[in-house]
LODO-333414 format. One record per residue (C-alpha): x, y, z. Coordinates in steps of 0.001 Angstrom, whole numbers, plus 500000, padded with zeros to 6 digits. Last residue first. Example, Ala and Ser with C-alpha at 12.3 -4.5 7.8 and 13.67 -1.06 7.14 Angstrom:
! LODO-333414
513670498940507140
512300495500507800
! end
This chain:
! LODO-333414
479901488584472758
483397487943474158
484127489368477600
487742490344478312
488530489761481954
490121492440484139
491184491132487562
491537493927490073
493135493785493534
492017496533495844
493295499267498137
491068502039499465
491946505118501441
489683507263503581
490342510943504534
487146512243502988
484729509413502293
485506507394499170
483337506820496094
484197504164493534
482360504505490199
480687502081487802
478886502091484447
478150498582483165
479289497804479612
481439494829480677
480295493080483851
481246494329487353
482011491444489719
482649492238493382
484663490500496121
484633491767499695
487567490866501989
488190494399503340
485141496620502896
482755497687500181
479415499484500593
477107498993497581
475184501810495857
472850501325492887
472953503643489896
470348506110488681
472815508902487881
476517508210487721
479338510744488043
481723512994486159
482465510827483145
484742508215481627
484220505854478699
486658503132477528
486526500892474441
489328502863472718
490488505532475164
488783508320477166
485461508243475319
482980510681476826
480412510526479623
478907513827480853
476877511950483540
477274508173483232
473942506349483328
472535503780485735
474448500699486770
477067500727489497
477989502938492481
480648501288494657
481065502840498095
484457502624499650
486247501170502680
489850500203503371
492037497182502688
492552494324500203
489126494496498512
488948491963495682
487518493590492602
486532491679489451
486169493869486426
484577492926483104
486254494068479922
484879494763476434
483031498096476671
484708499284479904
482650501965481668
483802504686484065
482548507224486612
485443509221488011
487207508181491169
486733509163494797
489831509932496820
492853508152498333
492799505260495919
495165502293495505
495102499629492780
496730496222492224
496313494864488757
495533491615486931
495211490951483212
492975489104480809
492771488232477090
496167486614476304
497583487084479825
499081490106481536
500385490020485136
500824492502487969
499756495805486459
500335498534489061
497829501205489818
497872504533491604
494952506896492196
494562510144494158
493335511980491035
496538514074490972
498601510884490678
499434508186493239
502953506663493131
503759507103496824
500439505535497822
501356502566495594
504532501825497543
502779502426500880
500001500021499994
! end
């Protein structure tokens, strides 16, 4: 956590890709503030919470969404989504094409392991 915390950017986020496979990859991520709303057109996310607390907002519609990279959309927030409190040990699956956003309370940090799996339609 300390290594990633030292690498965080202006958005309070740091990630490290651990292993890449043919269609999947794994990452370790650290957050010290809420993230933007996002959607991955071809990749599902599996989160395993390593430490900290956050609220995951998923579903609904991204507010002011715009492409940020091929197959990726980012925006300000989500409207009409469902909230789920996350804590150490929780595991969450977010399918491809589902808007999602991690929200942190002021002063909180959140560390999680991510497995990104390409979904074939």
